[in-house]
N, C-alpha and C positions, 0 to 999 in steps of 0.2 A: 591623197596622202603623199607626203614628202619622203623620198628615199635619200638618206644622207650618205654622202661620201666626202671624205675630207680633202681639202685643197692641197695640191702640190704647188710648188713655187710657181708654177705657170699660171696661176689664176689670180690678184686682189680685186675685182668683181668677177665671179667665176663664169666661164663661158659655157655655152649652152648644151643641155642634155644630150649627150652624145649617142649617136646611133652608129653601131659598128657596121661598116659597109659589108654586105654579103652575109653577115651573121644575124643582125638584129633589124635589118631593113634600112631604109634611107629616108631622110627628111626631104621635102621638096627642094629642088634646086633653085638658086636665086636667079632672077631675071637679069639679063645683061644690063649694064648701066646705060641709061638714056642720055647721059651727059658726062663726058669724060674729056680730060685734056690729052689723053693718049690716043694714038691711032692704032694701038695694038688691040686686037679683038678681046672682048671680055671672056672670062672663064667662069664656070659655075662655082660659086663659093661653097666652101666646106662648112659654113656656119650651121649651128643648130638652132640658136635662138638667143635673144639678148639677155634673158635671165641667167644664161650660162656664161656670159661674158663678164668676168668679175674685175672690179678695180682692186689693185694690189695696194694694201696699206701696210706700211712698215712703221712700227712704234717700238719704243724702248720697252723691254719686258716688264719693268716695274710700273709702267703706265698702261699695260695691255688691258687689264680688266677695266680700268677707268675709261679707256676708249670704247670698249664694247658696250659698257653700261650707258655711256653718253649717247652713242649712236642709236641704240635701241630705244632709249627714252625720247629721242628726238623724232625718229622716223617710224618706230615700230619694227616688227619683224620677228624672226625666230633664229635660234642658234642652238648649239650644243656645247658642252664643256670643251675647252681647248685641250689639245694634246701636244706633246713634245715629240717632234719627228725630224727626220733628215729628209729634206726635199730638194737637195742639190746633188750634182754628180760627184762632188767631193765631200769629205766628212764635214758635217755641220749639224747643229741642233737649233731648232726654233720652236717656240710656241706657235701653234697654227690653229686658226678658227675661221669657220665659214659663217657669214651672216647673210641670211636671206631677208632683205627688207623690201618693202613695196616700191621703193625708189631705185633699187639696184642691188646687185649682189656684191659682197665684199669678201676678199680673202685677206685675213689679217695675220701678219707675221711679227713676232717679237723674238729676235735672235738672242739666244743665251750663249752662243759662241760668236766669234767674228763672222760677219756675213761674207761668204765667198763672192768674189767679183765674177760677173757683173750683176749679180742678183741685188735687187733694190732699185735698179735702173728701169726695170720693166714696169709700165704703168697699168697694164691690163693682162688678163689671161683669157684666151679665146678657145672654147671647146671646138674640136673638129670632128666631123663625121668620119673622115678617113685621115688618120694622122700623117701617114707617109705622103699621101697625095697633097695634103694641105701644106706640108713643109716644102714639097717640090714647087707647088704653085707660088708660095712666097718667094722662093729663090728665082723662079722664072719671071716674076713680076718686077724684079730688081731689088728686092730686100736682101740683106746680108744675113747669113746664118751666123749669129753671134755665139750661141751655145748649141753645139751639136746635140741631136736627140739623145736622151738618156731615160732610163727607167726610174720611176719613183715608187713609193709603197703601193700606189693604187693606179698606176698607169704609165704614160710616157709624156715627155715634155721636150720643148726646144725653145730658144729665144731667138727672134729675128729682129733686125733693125731696118726700118724703112728709111729712105733718103731723108736727111734732115735730122737724123739721130733719134727717131721715135721707136722705142723698143717695146715689143709685145711678146708675151709668152704664149705659145701654142701648146695645147694639151689634149689628152685623150685618156679616158677612164676604162679600165677593164670591166667594171660594172657600170651599166648605163645609169646615170643619175636622172632624177626627176624632180625639178624645182617648179614652184608655182609661177605663173605669168606675172610680170611686173605691172604695177599700176601706172607708172611712168618710166620712160626709158632715159637713163642718164646720158649726158654729153661727155664724150672723150674730148678734153680741151687741149688742143695742140697749139703751141706757139712756134712760128717759123719765120725766117728771114725771107725777103724777096728772092734771094739767090737760091733758096732750097725748095720753095713751094711747088714749082712746076714738076720737079723730079719726084717730090713726095706724092703729089696728086696722081701722077702717071702710074706709079707703083701701087699706091694705096687703093685707088679705084679699081685697078685691074685685079688685085688680090681679093678685095672685099666684095666685088660685084656691086660697088656703090655708085650712087649718082650725086651730082652736085645739085642740091635743092635750092641753094641761093648763093650768090657771089656778089657782095656789095663792096665796091672799092672805096666808098665814102661813109663807112660806119662811124658813128659818133665815138670819138676817142675816150669819152667818159666811161665807156664800157670797160676799158682797161686802165682806168685811173689817169687819163690824159685829156681832161676837158679842153675844148677849144681846138682840138686836132681831129683828124680823121685817119682811118686805117682800113685795110682790106680784111673782111671777114667772110669766110666760106663755110657753108653748112653742107655736110655730107650725110646722106642716109644710106644704110646698107644692111644686109642681113646680120651683121655684127653689131648693129646699133647706130647711134648718132655720133658724129664727130663735128666739132666746131674748130676751125683753123683760123687763128689770128695771125695776120702777116704784119710785122712791124719792124722798126729799126732796132729793136732790142733795148730801147731806152724806157724800160718798164719800171714803174714804182712798185715796191713790195705791197701786196703779195702776188701781184699778177705774174703769171708764168709759173708760179709754185702750185697752183691748184690744177690738178690733173683731171678733175671731173667736175661736172656741174649737174645738180640734181633738181628735177622739176617737182614742185610742190604746189598744193592748192592755195596756200596762204603763206607768204614769205614772213610777215610779221609774227604770225603764230609759230612758225618753225624756228625763227630766231629766238623767240621767247622760250620755247622748249629746250633749245640747244644750250642757251646760257644758263638755264636752271639746272642743266645736267653737266655743267663744267666747261662748256665751250666758250671761246672768246671771240668777239666780233672784231674782225680785222678791217672790213669795209662795211659801214652801216647800210642798212636797207635804204634803197633809194630807187627812183625811177630814172633809168639812164638808157639811152638808145631805144626808147619806146617800150622798155621792159622793167620789171620790178625784180631786184636781185640784192644779194648780200654775199659777203665772203666770211667764212667762219674757220676758226682753228679749233679742232677737237683735242681733248687730252691726248698727249703723246705726240702732238705736232702735226697731225694730218689736216691739211688745208683743203677746203671744199667750197665751191660756189653753190648757192641755192637760188633758184629763180621760179617765178610763177609759171605753172604749166599752162599751155595754150588752152 
């Protein structure tokens, strides 16, 4: 059974079913990273599970329902009616809706007032077992506290920025959420310059308890719309989910760099067909590049997402 609790701005795929330390028990601690660019000892991650790590999707309020319909028609999943809430530390109002889909959790926001800065810049929301400990770990790892902790209608939130400008919302719920396990775990897709990547990895791996699963300095440039070239691509796995880091000179053709998440599906062609029938636009046609099968879509309201065949 799914216990519903509505997302705060800290979440657009909502982070994992939080266990309140000392009150409701604890989830198993993450193992230290087996491979890290940092000499700093690993710390136990405060992650709960990837189904609680949500991608944050911001759409215009007049396209809000169109986006939700399109996403569910493409990937399936469940949701409940949107509500209008204030999920920032300053006065604001947004339509807010949580989508639990088999390929990932989404927190969808459609602001009916101007969006307070820096909300909208955070790509994900990660649920913490212990909120204060998690915020401290982020700062100790080298992340910057961009939005200090604040209360929302159902819990607490903060926004941290990892080196390289990668923003993440951290959150905690007063009522423990319970979401079904994902069928596939999405990729957090990060684009960085060579100047930023080492500092990012040092901080990110330390905070997430992650490991570098692959680091290929000669990835086919066609993966990011630049056939005939190569670039460095790094795959990280952690208790917070998967991350794909693309290291480039920043000379990226649209829409690469605009997609903040990649979703694993069983059949890319079938997924593209469902998406376009539900109002999505194909930005990068399905094709086999870099040894994989993928496409890039834009859903109603402007959300850009990559889809690829699951392993």
